[in-house]
BANU-723153 format. One record per residue (C-alpha): x, y, z. Coordinates in steps of 0.001 Angstrom, whole numbers, plus 500000, padded with zeros to 6 digits. Each point is the difference from the previous one (the first is absolute). Example, Ala and Ser with C-alpha at 12.3 -4.5 7.8 and 13.67 -1.06 7.14 Angstrom:
[site [512300; 495500; 507800]];
[site [501370; 503440; 499340]];
end
This chain:
[site [892254; 402014; 929618]];
[site [500904; 496344; 499767]];
[site [496561; 498900; 501260]];
[site [498526; 500790; 496520]];
[site [502656; 497783; 498324]];
[site [499028; 496358; 499025]];
[site [500621; 498356; 503436]];
[site [498868; 496384; 499769]];
[site [500728; 499645; 503625]];
[site [497282; 502430; 500966]];
[site [496330; 499010; 499792]];
[site [497886; 501583; 497263]];
[site [497610; 502113; 502142]];
[site [503174; 501725; 501675]];
[site [501383; 500655; 496495]];
[site [496726; 501398; 498720]];
[site [499880; 502188; 502960]];
[site [503413; 501471; 499386]];
[site [498993; 500819; 496318]];
[site [496607; 501497; 501267]];
[site [501965; 502281; 502318]];
[site [502120; 501011; 497004]];
[site [496864; 500605; 497897]];
[site [498560; 502209; 502788]];
[site [502883; 502362; 499957]];
[site [499133; 502749; 497493]];
[site [502580; 500222; 497038]];
[site [502430; 497542; 501728]];
[site [503257; 499269; 498036]];
[site [501321; 496757; 501429]];
[site [501784; 498058; 497196]];
[site [501475; 496567; 499904]];
[site [501814; 497907; 497670]];
[site [497342; 498443; 497684]];
[site [500992; 496537; 501043]];
[site [499347; 500981; 503692]];
[site [496393; 501423; 499679]];
[site [497417; 498004; 501605]];
[site [497591; 499459; 497006]];
[site [497902; 497487; 501792]];
[site [499363; 502306; 502982]];
[site [499146; 503028; 497618]];
[site [497411; 497828; 498182]];
[site [497972; 499929; 503292]];
[site [500040; 503830; 500310]];
[site [497421; 502306; 498784]];
[site [500091; 503831; 500433]];
[site [499864; 500789; 503716]];
[site [500166; 503779; 499484]];
[site [497107; 500064; 497649]];
[site [497955; 497243; 501731]];
[site [500205; 502091; 503272]];
[site [498767; 503050; 498228]];
[site [497171; 498108; 498299]];
[site [498931; 498275; 503201]];
[site [499785; 503379; 501879]];
[site [498083; 501546; 496969]];
[site [497407; 496884; 500042]];
[site [499492; 500555; 503881]];
[site [499448; 503636; 499389]];
[site [497577; 499342; 496828]];
[site [502342; 501970; 497844]];
[site [500011; 497532; 497027]];
[site [497229; 501790; 498142]];
[site [500620; 503000; 497636]];
[site [503577; 500935; 499260]];
[site [502368; 497620; 501866]];
[site [502983; 501945; 499220]];
[site [498594; 503175; 501236]];
[site [498669; 498445; 503195]];
[site [503635; 498524; 500593]];
[site [501444; 503498; 499528]];
[site [497451; 501332; 502560]];
[site [501063; 497602; 502412]];
[site [503657; 500951; 499502]];
[site [499181; 503626; 500472]];
[site [498287; 499154; 503264]];
[site [503164; 498349; 501358]];
[site [498877; 496347; 499562]];
[site [503195; 497875; 500566]];
[site [498829; 497274; 497495]];
[site [499540; 502669; 497269]];
[site [503106; 501728; 501066]];
[site [502100; 496796; 499596]];
[site [498460; 499127; 496747]];
[site [500536; 503175; 498348]];
[site [503608; 500130; 501258]];
[site [500479; 496763; 498238]];
[site [498580; 500966; 496618]];
[site [501549; 503390; 500054]];
[site [503611; 498834; 500908]];
[site [502350; 500195; 496967]];
[site [502365; 497144; 500231]];
[site [503857; 500698; 499727]];
[site [500105; 498342; 496616]];
[site [497448; 502001; 498379]];
[site [500811; 503177; 497906]];
[site [496974; 501372; 498255]];
[site [502031; 501481; 497186]];
[site [501305; 496597; 499292]];
[site [496409; 498808; 499104]];
[site [499665; 502275; 496983]];
[site [501755; 497838; 497578]];
[site [497782; 497139; 500837]];
[site [496784; 502191; 499887]];
[site [501265; 500961; 496350]];
[site [500287; 496532; 499059]];
[site [496433; 499222; 501061]];
[site [498660; 502980; 498092]];
[site [501537; 499136; 496712]];
[site [499061; 496348; 500097]];
[site [496187; 499839; 500194]];
[site [499620; 496759; 498516]];
[site [502399; 498177; 502489]];
[site [498375; 501954; 502732]];
[site [496296; 498934; 499091]];
[site [500870; 496460; 499211]];
[site [501623; 499421; 503270]];
[site [496841; 498562; 501533]];
[site [500266; 496875; 498055]];
[site [502988; 498760; 502266]];
[site [500579; 502571; 502707]];
[site [496790; 498979; 501873]];
[site [500221; 496256; 499148]];
[site [503740; 499909; 501037]];
[site [498656; 500600; 503522]];
[site [497908; 496762; 499809]];
[site [503238; 497985; 500478]];
[site [499339; 500592; 503610]];
[site [497212; 497704; 501046]];
[site [498929; 502442; 502769]];
[site [499629; 503087; 497458]];
[site [497939; 497600; 497752]];
[site [497718; 499060; 502781]];
[site [499480; 503628; 500907]];
[site [499166; 500889; 496515]];
[site [497725; 496993; 499884]];
[site [498304; 501150; 503226]];
[site [499069; 503736; 498635]];
[site [498777; 498421; 496672]];
[site [500487; 503363; 498094]];
[site [501473; 498230; 496963]];
[site [497564; 497300; 499873]];
[site [497076; 499516; 497432]];
[site [497385; 502662; 500507]];
[site [502605; 502185; 501851]];
[site [501336; 503362; 499000]];
[site [503433; 499231; 498273]];
[site [500041; 503098; 497940]];
[site [499291; 502344; 502964]];
[site [502670; 498067; 501878]];
[site [502561; 500528; 497350]];
[site [499382; 503870; 499693]];
[site [499989; 500301; 503738]];
[site [503434; 498158; 500066]];
[site [501127; 502053; 497138]];
[site [499275; 503253; 501875]];
[site [502849; 499031; 502567]];
[site [502178; 498848; 497323]];
[site [500053; 502996; 497848]];
[site [499779; 502214; 502928]];
[site [503259; 498878; 501176]];
[site [501702; 501490; 496841]];
[site [499262; 503419; 501706]];
[site [503053; 500342; 501876]];
[site [498965; 503124; 501767]];
[site [496617; 498624; 500910]];
[site [501702; 496906; 501583]];
[site [501659; 502134; 502557]];
[site [498406; 499705; 503394]];
[site [496833; 501943; 500137]];
[site [499703; 499985; 496159]];
[site [496835; 498993; 498254]];
[site [501609; 496886; 498462]];
[site [501667; 499004; 503369]];
[site [496390; 500217; 501636]];
[site [498540; 497650; 497335]];
[site [502558; 497370; 501211]];
[site [499428; 500533; 503698]];
[site [496164; 499590; 499162]];
[site [501062; 496567; 498309]];
[site [501723; 499065; 503181]];
[site [496836; 500539; 501974]];
[site [498295; 497829; 497385]];
[site [502346; 497140; 500461]];
[site [499761; 500313; 503746]];
[site [496328; 499967; 500036]];
[site [499978; 496925; 497751]];
[site [502394; 498216; 502295]];
[site [497963; 500860; 503060]];
[site [496733; 498923; 498247]];
[site [501555; 496729; 499054]];
[site [501252; 499139; 503503]];
[site [496698; 501118; 501483]];
[site [497990; 497621; 497538]];
[site [501798; 497026; 501888]];
[site [500641; 498301; 496512]];
[site [503731; 500616; 499805]];
[site [501829; 496551; 500392]];
[site [503250; 500614; 498425]];
[site [503265; 499966; 502095]];
[site [500751; 503613; 499311]];
[site [498376; 503485; 500252]];
[site [497684; 501201; 497261]];
[site [501822; 502838; 498226]];
[site [503127; 499403; 502069]];
[site [502992; 502201; 499922]];
[site [501642; 497400; 497832]];
[site [497305; 500314; 497356]];
[site [499904; 503852; 500205]];
[site [503882; 500126; 499681]];
[site [499846; 497253; 497353]];
[site [498123; 502220; 497673]];
[site [502988; 502473; 499796]];
[site [501900; 498023; 497332]];
[site [496847; 499024; 498115]];
[site [498640; 503521; 499641]];
[site [503576; 501668; 499544]];
[site [502706; 497889; 498347]];
[site [497496; 497524; 498416]];
[site [498123; 502872; 498423]];
[site [502963; 501304; 498507]];
[site [500617; 496750; 498530]];
[site [496590; 500155; 498524]];
[site [500542; 503339; 498487]];
[site [503187; 498687; 498467]];
[site [498000; 497073; 498554]];
[site [497730; 502553; 498330]];
[site [502951; 501906; 498407]];
[site [500998; 502228; 502821]];
[site [503513; 500992; 499937]];
[site [501392; 500856; 503400]];
[site [503403; 500874; 501688]];
[site [501187; 498465; 503187]];
[site [499513; 503270; 501774]];
[site [496315; 499948; 498817]];
[site [499455; 496472; 500979]];
[site [501328; 500716; 503442]];
[site [497996; 503083; 500425]];
[site [496805; 498028; 499017]];
[site [500831; 497356; 502588]];
[site [500696; 502831; 502759]];
[site [496533; 501414; 499265]];
[site [498414; 496740; 500883]];
[site [502273; 499528; 503136]];
[site [498323; 503267; 501221]];
[site [496536; 498922; 499001]];
[site [500443; 496733; 502073]];
[site [501318; 502000; 502837]];
[site [496876; 502231; 500070]];
[site [497991; 496808; 499928]];
[site [501666; 498913; 503140]];
[site [502667; 497457; 498955]];
[site [502954; 500250; 502298]];
[site [503324; 501276; 498704]];
[site [501574; 496718; 501245]];
[site [497981; 498222; 497085]];
[site [500803; 502869; 497346]];
[site [503719; 500608; 500176]];
[site [501920; 503118; 499145]];
[site [501196; 499420; 496429]];
[site [498416; 498303; 497000]];
[site [502616; 497139; 500268]];
[site [499023; 499395; 503740]];
[site [496288; 500273; 499273]];
[site [500347; 497363; 497332]];
[site [501623; 497585; 502345]];
[site [497412; 500515; 502816]];
[site [497206; 499703; 497370]];
[site [501525; 496724; 498587]];
[site [499868; 498556; 503490]];
[site [496543; 501247; 500719]];
[site [498605; 498556; 496787]];
[site [501715; 496681; 500313]];
[site [498690; 499758; 503720]];
[site [496486; 500611; 499020]];
[site [499825; 498246; 496592]];
[site [497569; 497035; 500051]];
[site [497209; 498379; 498229]];
[site [496449; 500887; 501181]];
[site [496491; 499291; 498658]];
[site [499194; 503714; 499432]];
[site [502954; 501163; 497771]];
[site [498875; 498566; 496634]];
[site [496390; 500976; 500417]];
[site [501192; 503626; 500940]];
[site [502330; 499954; 496990]];
[site [497172; 499028; 497676]];
[site [497862; 502813; 501385]];
[site [502754; 502605; 499194]];
[site [500258; 498601; 496482]];
[site [496039; 500050; 499656]];
[site [499878; 503414; 501555]];
[site [502698; 501569; 497775]];
[site [498323; 498325; 497004]];
[site [496747; 501814; 500835]];
[site [501546; 503339; 499709]];
[site [500323; 501876; 496854]];
[site [503422; 501424; 500987]];
[site [501463; 496465; 499576]];
[site [498284; 499025; 496904]];
[site [497103; 497747; 501259]];
[site [501971; 496860; 499101]];
[site [500332; 497253; 502764]];
[site [502791; 498169; 497671]];
[site [502102; 503333; 499749]];
[site [499532; 500845; 503836]];
[site [500910; 496366; 500898]];
[site [503097; 500269; 497803]];
[site [501028; 503279; 501528]];
[site [499722; 498598; 503469]];
[site [502008; 496941; 498932]];
[site [502776; 502002; 498468]];
[site [500170; 502323; 503151]];
[site [500206; 497170; 502348]];
[site [502758; 497864; 498388]];
[site [503030; 499085; 501876]];
[site [501920; 502910; 498747]];
[site [497542; 502283; 501383]];
[site [499553; 498445; 503446]];
[site [503791; 500172; 501013]];
[site [499497; 499873; 503563]];
[site [498719; 496300; 499818]];
[site [502732; 498291; 498000]];
[site [499124; 496427; 499063]];
[site [496397; 500577; 500253]];
[site [497583; 500687; 497042]];
[site [497063; 502054; 501271]];
[site [498154; 499318; 496686]];
[site [499464; 496459; 501279]];
[site [498944; 501116; 503519]];
[site [497503; 502357; 498251]];
[site [498916; 497589; 497401]];
[site [500996; 501952; 496873]];
[site [500622; 497438; 497216]];
[site [501782; 501110; 497056]];
[site [497968; 501257; 496809]];
[site [503058; 499884; 497434]];
[site [498057; 501884; 497244]];
[site [499133; 503005; 502124]];
[site [503242; 499621; 502121]];
[site [502013; 500288; 496779]];
[site [498115; 503089; 498693]];
[site [500483; 501706; 503455]];
[site [503747; 499471; 500043]];
[site [500118; 501337; 496431]];
[site [498195; 503109; 501056]];
[site [503099; 501016; 502056]];
[site [501937; 501258; 497127]];
[site [497624; 502831; 498903]];
[site [499401; 500748; 503648]];
[site [503805; 500259; 500618]];
[site [500031; 502557; 497029]];
[site [497472; 502039; 501924]];
[site [502024; 499617; 503064]];
[site [502977; 501472; 498521]];
[site [497958; 502938; 498500]];
[site [498518; 500707; 503529]];
[site [503550; 500576; 501108]];
[site [500699; 502745; 497561]];
[site [500197; 503430; 501653]];
[site [496912; 501563; 498702]];
[site [497728; 497074; 500296]];
[site [501380; 499264; 503568]];
[site [499432; 503644; 501053]];
[site [496346; 499807; 498587]];
[site [499463; 496795; 502129]];
[site [501461; 501818; 503175]];
[site [497778; 503044; 499520]];
[site [496665; 498080; 498964]];
[site [500362; 496568; 501255]];
[site [498664; 500288; 503414]];
[site [496929; 502002; 498735]];
[site [499395; 497410; 497304]];
[site [499970; 497152; 502701]];
[site [497829; 502029; 502346]];
[site [497365; 500425; 497164]];
[site [500119; 496493; 498874]];
[site [499429; 498662; 503607]];
[site [497247; 502666; 500526]];
[site [498331; 498870; 496799]];
[site [500301; 496226; 501281]];
[site [498483; 500921; 503284]];
[site [497197; 501728; 498225]];
[site [500784; 503045; 501977]];
[site [499355; 498281; 503412]];
[site [502990; 500477; 502147]];
[site [501830; 496857; 501176]];
[site [498663; 499108; 503547]];
[site [502425; 497850; 501912]];
[site [497497; 498332; 502375]];
[site [500003; 496534; 501373]];
[site [498426; 497316; 497985]];
[site [497304; 497607; 501744]];
[site [501583; 496819; 501264]];
[site [497692; 497071; 500629]];
[site [497143; 502269; 499576]];
[site [501185; 502465; 502637]];
[site [501326; 503554; 499180]];
[site [503694; 500482; 501155]];
[site [499569; 503543; 500988]];
[site [497269; 499463; 502612]];
end
């Protein structure tokens, strides 16, 4: 399908239309050499399948109550929009083997510190995209007076749920959580566009932004676990990366932007990140809100200096390999704090000893048996027993789901 390649002799609307056609095809597997992918066009594409379903549900006044259950009802009734959407999220890509996910799930279960501290950079890493930073600024959930802790634990619900391999199969409880998050992203996108305030030359929460999170939440989070003493094999690293390719696919990212192997994914992600990387007025403010928010939580020691140093360490050039020659810490205004930076660097050695200990057979078996239940209890406590509810955040004073 050469029309989806980066064709400079074709006008942008036509190229965007070709990508939209591909995005409307449930589970499509059309791959290109990473150098030939039309990154510019994909940055103007939202989520046509989910948008069509959400538009229909709004017209039928089905956005109240349980949106997922309402969508399922539409599918059972033979609604074409619902049938197409669920065909997309239920299609298992040719590159996915669920048994191959178990090694990565084991890694996540035995590295709770690296998992929990991922927010210090995994979320801010997405702010290298000016459009993503603009979206985050529009919803305001991390701003002063917002609900940072609630958002953290809602996000953690999906992240720790992804370690439940069987639950991540189509129809599983954890899979359903990510489908609900896809609904959330679409509601926010549609709300932003309805507000009339979007002025950027891209689509809010574009396919580029969605696909570009794959490295950040997969391979980058593996790097974070290793930074906090985790000891991983190449098989385990690839397995964790595979898990997040599957999450991105559930979220609507096209296979063309995900790739079929860890190496292909890395090349695509590098090109995506270098394409979207740019200074913007929101990124540093959002980064400060993440530092302030984590510093407000007992889980992270209630120290702003410590959480600033953690973010800075996790966003150094060695950790942001997809944007070589760039220093995200400068973009995000994370100046050095030599004393705390040094203490944090020294902490790696005792953490490494714990990491080797966690790899021993009896301890690893214990984490494999109890790790998921531990995370689920931790998240439930953080949510104060109120289940995560993935609904659109008001944009410009208007609800996104009405």
